[in-house]
TORDOKE-341471 format. One record per residue (C-alpha): z, x, y; residue in one letter; chain; residue number from 1. Coordinates in steps of 0.02 Angstrom, whole numbers. Last residue first. Example, Ala and Ser with C-alpha at 12.3 -4.5 7.8 and 13.67 -1.06 7.14 Angstrom:
// residues 2
<r <357,684,-53>,S,A,2>
<r <390,615,-225>,A,A,1>
//
This chain:
// residues 478
<r <-644,-1617,1242>,X,A,478>
<r <-598,-1472,1120>,X,A,477>
<r <-579,-1570,968>,X,A,476>
<r <-612,-1447,820>,X,A,475>
<r <-477,-1508,698>,X,A,474>
<r <-617,-1623,620>,X,A,473>
<r <-640,-1504,473>,X,A,472>
<r <-753,-1378,457>,X,A,471>
<r <-600,-1240,439>,X,A,470>
<r <-644,-1118,552>,X,A,469>
<r <-617,-1208,735>,X,A,468>
<r <-440,-1271,662>,X,A,467>
<r <-396,-1075,585>,X,A,466>
<r <-349,-1109,418>,X,A,465>
<r <-206,-1072,350>,X,A,464>
<r <-184,-995,175>,X,A,463>
<r <-72,-955,35>,X,A,462>
<r <-92,-778,-47>,X,A,461>
<r <-155,-730,-209>,X,A,460>
<r <-112,-566,-263>,X,A,459>
<r <-289,-463,-321>,X,A,458>
<r <-214,-308,-177>,X,A,457>
<r <-28,-313,-178>,X,A,456>
<r <61,-424,-84>,X,A,455>
<r <211,-390,35>,X,A,454>
<r <410,-362,29>,X,A,453>
<r <438,-539,119>,X,A,452>
<r <302,-677,76>,X,A,451>
<r <132,-641,165>,X,A,450>
<r <43,-803,219>,X,A,449>
<r <-114,-756,263>,X,A,448>
<r <-186,-825,419>,X,A,447>
<r <-377,-884,441>,X,A,446>
<r <-565,-873,479>,X,A,445>
<r <-522,-723,592>,X,A,444>
<r <-642,-611,719>,X,A,443>
<r <-529,-675,874>,X,A,442>
<r <-366,-672,746>,X,A,441>
<r <-399,-462,717>,X,A,440>
<r <-416,-432,915>,X,A,439>
<r <-272,-528,978>,X,A,438>
<r <-143,-405,991>,X,A,437>
<r <26,-409,1061>,X,A,436>
<r <101,-461,898>,X,A,435>
<r <17,-326,788>,X,A,434>
<r <-140,-387,685>,X,A,433>
<r <-257,-254,738>,X,A,432>
<r <-358,-243,560>,X,A,431>
<r <-385,-383,463>,X,A,430>
<r <-335,-437,285>,X,A,429>
<r <-525,-511,190>,X,A,428>
<r <-469,-642,85>,X,A,427>
<r <-560,-716,-58>,X,A,426>
<r <-658,-833,-152>,X,A,425>
<r <-823,-804,-29>,X,A,424>
<r <-781,-678,100>,X,A,423>
<r <-642,-760,189>,X,A,422>
<r <-571,-686,368>,X,A,421>
<r <-400,-638,365>,X,A,420>
<r <-280,-646,499>,X,A,419>
<r <-110,-606,455>,X,A,418>
<r <60,-725,452>,X,A,417>
<r <203,-610,389>,X,A,416>
<r <365,-694,297>,X,A,415>
<r <525,-612,343>,X,A,414>
<r <676,-501,249>,X,A,413>
<r <588,-338,212>,X,A,412>
<r <431,-352,312>,X,A,411>
<r <285,-351,204>,X,A,410>
<r <140,-215,186>,X,A,409>
<r <-17,-285,148>,X,A,408>
<r <-133,-242,-11>,X,A,407>
<r <-316,-262,-8>,X,A,406>
<r <-458,-399,-46>,X,A,405>
<r <-301,-528,-42>,X,A,404>
<r <-337,-667,-174>,X,A,403>
<r <-350,-843,-112>,X,A,402>
<r <-224,-988,-92>,X,A,401>
<r <-247,-1166,-35>,X,A,400>
<r <-115,-1302,27>,X,A,399>
<r <-217,-1499,73>,X,A,398>
<r <-206,-1499,269>,X,A,397>
<r <-71,-1634,302>,X,A,396>
<r <-145,-1792,376>,X,A,395>
<r <-136,-1840,544>,X,A,394>
<r <0,-1968,601>,X,A,393>
<r <-24,-1877,778>,X,A,392>
<r <164,-1862,788>,X,A,391>
<r <150,-1793,619>,X,A,390>
<r <14,-1674,671>,X,A,389>
<r <81,-1623,831>,X,A,388>
<r <256,-1549,765>,X,A,387>
<r <170,-1475,618>,X,A,386>
<r <63,-1380,706>,X,A,385>
<r <174,-1354,861>,X,A,384>
<r <328,-1260,735>,X,A,383>
<r <251,-1127,634>,X,A,382>
<r <45,-1137,664>,X,A,381>
<r <85,-1133,861>,X,A,380>
<r <223,-996,842>,X,A,379>
<r <127,-883,739>,X,A,378>
<r <-5,-892,899>,X,A,377>
<r <130,-861,1003>,X,A,376>
<r <167,-698,898>,X,A,375>
<r <-19,-640,918>,X,A,374>
<r <-1,-663,1105>,X,A,373>
<r <173,-568,1141>,X,A,372>
<r <256,-708,1241>,X,A,371>
<r <363,-770,1108>,X,A,370>
<r <327,-978,1114>,X,A,369>
<r <476,-1094,1140>,X,A,368>
<r <420,-1263,1065>,X,A,367>
<r <514,-1416,1172>,X,A,366>
<r <526,-1582,1112>,X,A,365>
<r <526,-1764,1195>,X,A,364>
<r <554,-1931,1141>,X,A,363>
<r <758,-1920,1114>,X,A,362>
<r <742,-1802,1256>,X,A,361>
<r <759,-1610,1237>,X,A,360>
<r <744,-1586,1058>,X,A,359>
<r <725,-1393,1023>,X,A,358>
<r <631,-1292,940>,X,A,357>
<r <614,-1099,962>,X,A,356>
<r <508,-944,928>,X,A,355>
<r <597,-761,912>,X,A,354>
<r <528,-727,749>,X,A,353>
<r <355,-731,818>,X,A,352>
<r <256,-583,715>,X,A,351>
<r <324,-584,601>,X,A,350>
<r <424,-729,514>,X,A,349>
<r <600,-781,473>,X,A,348>
<r <608,-900,617>,X,A,347>
<r <730,-887,755>,X,A,346>
<r <829,-1046,838>,X,A,345>
<r <764,-1210,767>,X,A,344>
<r <845,-1381,816>,X,A,343>
<r <911,-1330,950>,X,A,342>
<r <981,-1490,1048>,X,A,341>
<r <962,-1496,1230>,X,A,340>
<r <1103,-1505,1339>,X,A,339>
<r <1017,-1477,1517>,X,A,338>
<r <1109,-1318,1536>,X,A,337>
<r <1088,-1272,1357>,X,A,336>
<r <896,-1283,1364>,X,A,335>
<r <913,-1177,1505>,X,A,334>
<r <1019,-1043,1453>,X,A,333>
<r <908,-1023,1294>,X,A,332>
<r <744,-1017,1394>,X,A,331>
<r <808,-893,1538>,X,A,330>
<r <757,-731,1481>,X,A,329>
<r <731,-642,1643>,X,A,328>
<r <885,-509,1599>,X,A,327>
<r <822,-516,1412>,X,A,326>
<r <885,-611,1275>,X,A,325>
<r <750,-671,1177>,X,A,324>
<r <627,-841,1196>,X,A,323>
<r <601,-782,1381>,X,A,322>
<r <398,-792,1340>,X,A,321>
<r <288,-952,1330>,X,A,320>
<r <326,-1106,1354>,X,A,319>
<r <273,-1282,1261>,X,A,318>
<r <329,-1447,1305>,X,A,317>
<r <302,-1613,1185>,X,A,316>
<r <302,-1781,1212>,X,A,315>
<r <242,-1744,1386>,X,A,314>
<r <377,-1819,1539>,X,A,313>
<r <388,-1624,1612>,X,A,312>
<r <503,-1629,1754>,X,A,311>
<r <692,-1570,1669>,X,A,310>
<r <568,-1427,1618>,X,A,309>
<r <479,-1389,1782>,X,A,308>
<r <650,-1394,1877>,X,A,307>
<r <741,-1289,1755>,X,A,306>
<r <600,-1148,1741>,X,A,305>
<r <625,-1152,1917>,X,A,304>
<r <809,-1134,1925>,X,A,303>
<r <807,-996,1812>,X,A,302>
<r <671,-884,1900>,X,A,301>
<r <542,-783,1794>,X,A,300>
<r <402,-873,1889>,X,A,299>
<r <302,-1010,1823>,X,A,298>
<r <129,-1052,1814>,X,A,297>
<r <81,-1231,1737>,X,A,296>
<r <-44,-1297,1632>,X,A,295>
<r <-40,-1486,1630>,X,A,294>
<r <-105,-1644,1540>,X,A,293>
<r <-146,-1573,1346>,X,A,292>
<r <-181,-1707,1237>,X,A,291>
<r <-144,-1643,1061>,X,A,290>
<r <-246,-1635,925>,X,A,289>
<r <-242,-1479,846>,X,A,288>
<r <-398,-1416,912>,X,A,287>
<r <-349,-1482,1082>,X,A,286>
<r <-181,-1355,1057>,X,A,285>
<r <-306,-1209,1042>,X,A,284>
<r <-417,-1275,1194>,X,A,283>
<r <-244,-1261,1323>,X,A,282>
<r <-177,-1129,1218>,X,A,281>
<r <-292,-992,1256>,X,A,280>
<r <-327,-965,1427>,X,A,279>
<r <-160,-984,1496>,X,A,278>
<r <-91,-869,1329>,X,A,277>
<r <-208,-731,1371>,X,A,276>
<r <-115,-678,1560>,X,A,275>
<r <-188,-516,1587>,X,A,274>
<r <-52,-380,1643>,X,A,273>
<r <34,-320,1772>,X,A,272>
<r <128,-148,1807>,X,A,271>
<r <22,-82,1942>,X,A,270>
<r <-144,-150,1871>,X,A,269>
<r <-202,-257,1733>,X,A,268>
<r <-393,-294,1777>,X,A,267>
<r <-446,-448,1878>,X,A,266>
<r <-403,-636,1870>,X,A,265>
<r <-239,-744,1813>,X,A,264>
<r <-121,-589,1834>,X,A,263>
<r <38,-603,1739>,X,A,262>
<r <204,-479,1756>,X,A,261>
<r <288,-619,1844>,X,A,260>
<r <317,-725,1663>,X,A,259>
<r <298,-902,1609>,X,A,258>
<r <163,-1001,1562>,X,A,257>
<r <227,-1173,1548>,X,A,256>
<r <109,-1299,1454>,X,A,255>
<r <126,-1479,1439>,X,A,254>
<r <80,-1587,1305>,X,A,253>
<r <41,-1764,1250>,X,A,252>
<r <26,-1808,1074>,X,A,251>
<r <-154,-1914,1067>,X,A,250>
<r <-121,-2088,1022>,X,A,249>
<r <-125,-2169,877>,X,A,248>
<r <-279,-2290,874>,X,A,247>
<r <-356,-2463,895>,X,A,246>
<r <-544,-2440,885>,X,A,245>
<r <-672,-2477,1046>,X,A,244>
<r <-852,-2548,1027>,X,A,243>
<r <-850,-2612,853>,X,A,242>
<r <-995,-2717,763>,X,A,241>
<r <-970,-2657,586>,X,A,240>
<r <-1101,-2530,604>,X,A,239>
<r <-1010,-2457,751>,X,A,238>
<r <-867,-2424,634>,X,A,237>
<r <-963,-2357,513>,X,A,236>
<r <-1033,-2239,617>,X,A,235>
<r <-872,-2189,694>,X,A,234>
<r <-785,-2166,522>,X,A,233>
<r <-951,-2034,485>,X,A,232>
<r <-922,-1927,638>,X,A,231>
<r <-718,-1938,590>,X,A,230>
<r <-574,-2044,622>,X,A,229>
<r <-420,-1998,520>,X,A,228>
<r <-368,-2137,420>,X,A,227>
<r <-188,-2193,428>,X,A,226>
<r <-214,-2378,424>,X,A,225>
<r <-353,-2430,308>,X,A,224>
<r <-526,-2404,302>,X,A,223>
<r <-672,-2561,258>,X,A,222>
<r <-554,-2691,238>,X,A,221>
<r <-681,-2846,239>,X,A,220>
<r <-692,-2970,347>,X,A,219>
<r <-851,-2996,370>,X,A,218>
<r <-944,-2970,202>,X,A,217>
<r <-973,-2777,142>,X,A,216>
<r <-1110,-2664,97>,X,A,215>
<r <-1239,-2773,28>,X,A,214>
<r <-1181,-2900,146>,X,A,213>
<r <-1377,-2994,184>,X,A,212>
<r <-1483,-2913,65>,X,A,211>
<r <-1573,-2732,76>,X,A,210>
<r <-1738,-2746,0>,X,A,209>
<r <-1812,-2603,-76>,X,A,208>
<r <-1879,-2708,-228>,X,A,207>
<r <-1798,-2902,-216>,X,A,206>
<r <-1931,-2953,-380>,X,A,205>
<r <-1994,-2802,-455>,X,A,204>
<r <-2129,-2704,-427>,X,A,203>
<r <-2240,-2620,-560>,X,A,202>
<r <-2367,-2467,-463>,X,A,201>
<r <-2525,-2453,-371>,X,A,200>
<r <-2482,-2625,-282>,X,A,199>
<r <-2652,-2707,-213>,X,A,198>
<r <-2672,-2778,-41>,X,A,197>
<r <-2826,-2859,26>,X,A,196>
<r <-2936,-2815,157>,X,A,195>
<r <-3106,-2868,98>,X,A,194>
<r <-3168,-2660,35>,X,A,193>
<r <-2993,-2660,-46>,X,A,192>
<r <-2783,-2627,26>,X,A,191>
<r <-2700,-2494,-65>,X,A,190>
<r <-2514,-2489,-109>,X,A,189>
<r <-2367,-2382,-163>,X,A,188>
<r <-2359,-2261,-31>,X,A,187>
<r <-2340,-2400,100>,X,A,186>
<r <-2193,-2466,12>,X,A,185>
<r <-2207,-2623,-71>,X,A,184>
<r <-2056,-2733,-19>,X,A,183>
<r <-2007,-2882,-122>,X,A,182>
<r <-2013,-3072,-174>,X,A,181>
<r <-2010,-3149,16>,X,A,180>
<r <-1979,-3331,52>,X,A,179>
<r <-1918,-3284,236>,X,A,178>
<r <-1978,-3147,322>,X,A,177>
<r <-1879,-3000,304>,X,A,176>
<r <-1784,-2935,458>,X,A,175>
<r <-1836,-2750,516>,X,A,174>
<r <-1738,-2594,463>,X,A,173>
<r <-1876,-2523,386>,X,A,172>
<r <-2055,-2589,470>,X,A,171>
<r <-2160,-2711,398>,X,A,170>
<r <-2336,-2759,357>,X,A,169>
<r <-2372,-2943,327>,X,A,168>
<r <-2400,-3004,127>,X,A,167>
<r <-2498,-3167,72>,X,A,166>
<r <-2518,-3239,-88>,X,A,165>
<r <-2379,-3360,-103>,X,A,164>
<r <-2329,-3411,54>,X,A,163>
<r <-2220,-3297,183>,X,A,162>
<r <-2091,-3364,333>,X,A,161>
<r <-2133,-3351,504>,X,A,160>
<r <-2041,-3179,567>,X,A,159>
<r <-1846,-3180,634>,X,A,158>
<r <-1835,-3090,811>,X,A,157>
<r <-1890,-2918,827>,X,A,156>
<r <-1774,-2774,814>,X,A,155>
<r <-1858,-2691,680>,X,A,154>
<r <-2056,-2721,680>,X,A,153>
<r <-2143,-2864,581>,X,A,152>
<r <-2330,-2842,570>,X,A,151>
<r <-2482,-2959,675>,X,A,150>
<r <-2632,-2951,557>,X,A,149>
<r <-2576,-3053,387>,X,A,148>
<r <-2637,-2956,258>,X,A,147>
<r <-2693,-3067,100>,X,A,146>
<r <-2603,-3012,-62>,X,A,145>
<r <-2661,-2962,-228>,X,A,144>
<r <-2536,-2982,-294>,X,A,143>
<r <-2410,-3086,-360>,X,A,142>
<r <-2282,-3194,-271>,X,A,141>
<r <-2227,-3151,-77>,X,A,140>
<r <-2244,-2968,0>,X,A,139>
<r <-2167,-2871,136>,X,A,138>
<r <-2273,-2736,156>,X,A,137>
<r <-2220,-2551,179>,X,A,136>
<r <-2104,-2436,281>,X,A,135>
<r <-1951,-2439,195>,X,A,134>
<r <-1747,-2528,169>,X,A,133>
<r <-1820,-2694,232>,X,A,132>
<r <-1675,-2791,289>,X,A,131>
<r <-1599,-2974,252>,X,A,130>
<r <-1478,-3020,386>,X,A,129>
<r <-1312,-2930,450>,X,A,128>
<r <-1321,-2776,324>,X,A,127>
<r <-1190,-2763,333>,X,A,126>
<r <-1105,-2937,349>,X,A,125>
<r <-998,-2954,517>,X,A,124>
<r <-836,-2893,619>,X,A,123>
<r <-778,-2767,473>,X,A,122>
<r <-592,-2728,472>,X,A,121>
<r <-533,-2548,514>,X,A,120>
<r <-352,-2568,483>,X,A,119>
<r <-256,-2529,638>,X,A,118>
<r <-179,-2365,678>,X,A,117>
<r <-319,-2274,629>,X,A,116>
<r <-316,-2083,666>,X,A,115>
<r <-367,-1992,812>,X,A,114>
<r <-520,-1836,761>,X,A,113>
<r <-659,-1930,854>,X,A,112>
<r <-592,-2073,963>,X,A,111>
<r <-660,-2056,1142>,X,A,110>
<r <-832,-2111,1104>,X,A,109>
<r <-771,-2256,1025>,X,A,108>
<r <-695,-2319,1146>,X,A,107>
<r <-508,-2326,1137>,X,A,106>
<r <-369,-2455,1100>,X,A,105>
<r <-201,-2394,1087>,X,A,104>
<r <-60,-2383,968>,X,A,103>
<r <121,-2349,1033>,X,A,102>
<r <143,-2161,1104>,X,A,101>
<r <128,-2198,1292>,X,A,100>
<r <223,-2349,1258>,X,A,99>
<r <366,-2275,1187>,X,A,98>
<r <370,-2127,1329>,X,A,97>
<r <395,-2264,1448>,X,A,96>
<r <542,-2380,1370>,X,A,95>
<r <630,-2194,1356>,X,A,94>
<r <611,-2158,1538>,X,A,93>
<r <663,-2335,1599>,X,A,92>
<r <660,-2487,1514>,X,A,91>
<r <690,-2527,1327>,X,A,90>
<r <577,-2659,1282>,X,A,89>
<r <684,-2664,1106>,X,A,88>
<r <516,-2647,1007>,X,A,87>
<r <453,-2508,1100>,X,A,86>
<r <620,-2425,1081>,X,A,85>
<r <628,-2434,903>,X,A,84>
<r <428,-2375,893>,X,A,83>
<r <472,-2221,1008>,X,A,82>
<r <621,-2182,915>,X,A,81>
<r <557,-2190,760>,X,A,80>
<r <402,-2073,832>,X,A,79>
<r <541,-1975,882>,X,A,78>
<r <643,-1958,699>,X,A,77>
<r <454,-1911,639>,X,A,76>
<r <421,-1764,756>,X,A,75>
<r <593,-1697,725>,X,A,74>
<r <552,-1692,525>,X,A,73>
<r <386,-1615,547>,X,A,72>
<r <451,-1480,647>,X,A,71>
<r <605,-1452,542>,X,A,70>
<r <502,-1449,388>,X,A,69>
<r <388,-1322,479>,X,A,68>
<r <538,-1215,514>,X,A,67>
<r <613,-1250,325>,X,A,66>
<r <430,-1156,262>,X,A,65>
<r <489,-1003,377>,X,A,64>
<r <657,-983,353>,X,A,63>
<r <777,-1034,499>,X,A,62>
<r <842,-875,584>,X,A,61>
<r <1025,-831,625>,X,A,60>
<r <983,-658,659>,X,A,59>
<r <1030,-491,571>,X,A,58>
<r <1213,-491,567>,X,A,57>
<r <1219,-649,461>,X,A,56>
<r <1105,-543,346>,X,A,55>
<r <1194,-394,341>,X,A,54>
<r <1147,-267,434>,X,A,53>
<r <1091,-104,354>,X,A,52>
<r <1211,11,431>,X,A,51>
<r <1185,107,601>,X,A,50>
<r <1098,270,614>,X,A,49>
<r <919,228,559>,X,A,48>
<r <814,413,509>,X,A,47>
<r <687,444,614>,X,A,46>
<r <498,349,610>,X,A,45>
<r <354,456,682>,X,A,44>
<r <260,457,526>,X,A,43>
<r <264,269,513>,X,A,42>
<r <393,210,349>,X,A,41>
<r <320,206,204>,X,A,40>
<r <261,72,109>,X,A,39>
<r <324,32,-59>,X,A,38>
<r <253,110,-222>,X,A,37>
<r <347,23,-401>,X,A,36>
<r <517,-66,-409>,X,A,35>
<r <652,21,-506>,X,A,34>
<r <765,-103,-404>,X,A,33>
<r <859,46,-303>,X,A,32>
<r <717,132,-265>,X,A,31>
<r <654,-36,-183>,X,A,30>
<r <803,-74,-98>,X,A,29>
<r <782,106,-17>,X,A,28>
<r <611,93,46>,X,A,27>
<r <650,-99,100>,X,A,26>
<r <797,-27,201>,X,A,25>
<r <701,113,255>,X,A,24>
<r <581,2,341>,X,A,23>
<r <700,-125,415>,X,A,22>
<r <798,30,496>,X,A,21>
<r <637,92,586>,X,A,20>
<r <597,-79,654>,X,A,19>
<r <442,-206,558>,X,A,18>
<r <355,-314,656>,X,A,17>
<r <429,-348,829>,X,A,16>
<r <452,-175,851>,X,A,15>
<r <251,-156,845>,X,A,14>
<r <129,-148,719>,X,A,13>
<r <-46,-128,671>,X,A,12>
<r <-77,36,762>,X,A,11>
<r <-277,109,698>,X,A,10>
<r <-247,289,576>,X,A,9>
<r <-349,179,419>,X,A,8>
<r <-197,83,426>,X,A,7>
<r <-44,143,519>,X,A,6>
<r <115,62,599>,X,A,5>
<r <176,23,414>,X,A,4>
<r <115,142,292>,X,A,3>
<r <-38,50,182>,X,A,2>
<r <-14,0,2>,X,A,1>
//
């Protein structure tokens, strides 16, 4: 396995991912257990002076699977609270939120990716009249047939009935004349010198006619509550007579980008760096099914953060940075000040372990993302995605695994999320996967879930598809 800190000469780690003491602890544990080869510490590593911390001393973090379940469970509780508040007609802020999250009617053009909140029942028979399935002739009785001069086109009124021995040119989708026996396809007919139509192959009654109600009858349930709206669902709804559909609305998200060191444009300079999360998070959240109602820059000031959080009315507030214990890390003190309930305070995952989840109101949550870009992506997948998916009533993606093409070193105690590209039936780990790096995930198809201790080449790894790489309906960037 590759030494932490280097792979093919390229740095892939920093202190957020695997510190010296933990690397040495991993080596010691492997020797004690008689395990096989393990990653050696980086060449510059020095022996740690402190003892290996006991689990309670290291952190009070939540395991990665439990953190995801906690986020989903919190969303279910919030949905229940909203439903109860709405049913009781609660006034004030809670009632307003309940109204916002109640099922809404939206035009078909705005419904892609949402979830049906009411069954889709046919408003008409499909088809609503007998129609031709092919271009050709509508014929009555046995041939040969005399052909009418005027044809029947789609979108026209009911044509005159046919009599035995008569045929009329007909277009696909056009109404079938009364007393028609079958439709003779264009390629299966010929006309003689007298203009009479002959069939060039056998024909049966009803051939190439779509009878009224063949697909459904008015009132039939086409799709149940909970169906995610795909392009095909939109087509079915339109065909069945709908202009709007009743759906679970998108969860509303407000993003607070924290930090005095962030530039909105231009090159980094004088200790300032470009803000990567401001441009990245809104489209990523929309791809996860959210409606981003605001993106605000907040200075490293406790009062400014308090004002921004308490003024937010969205279902989910996302903050970036400020979740650790530094001199300007104001997220924890602010949550304590407003009486928020801390549901997840740190997660056993790298990168991104300082992430958090809090309930700020009965109907509102806050996800605190680390400030490092890839660590923030980890927080999106760990806490924001399950919460948003549950609020939107979207189905959970089916878990799947693929073998890794090469070994990936692990953290001694925590899960790692590693960008990978998918090549056939294998996952290829990408370099540049340190917490502050986006170069790897920018080229990735998915994140591989690497258990504590790492994975060998050929080991099966659980994969989390990036929303735009999964060929799913998650790509809702509008």
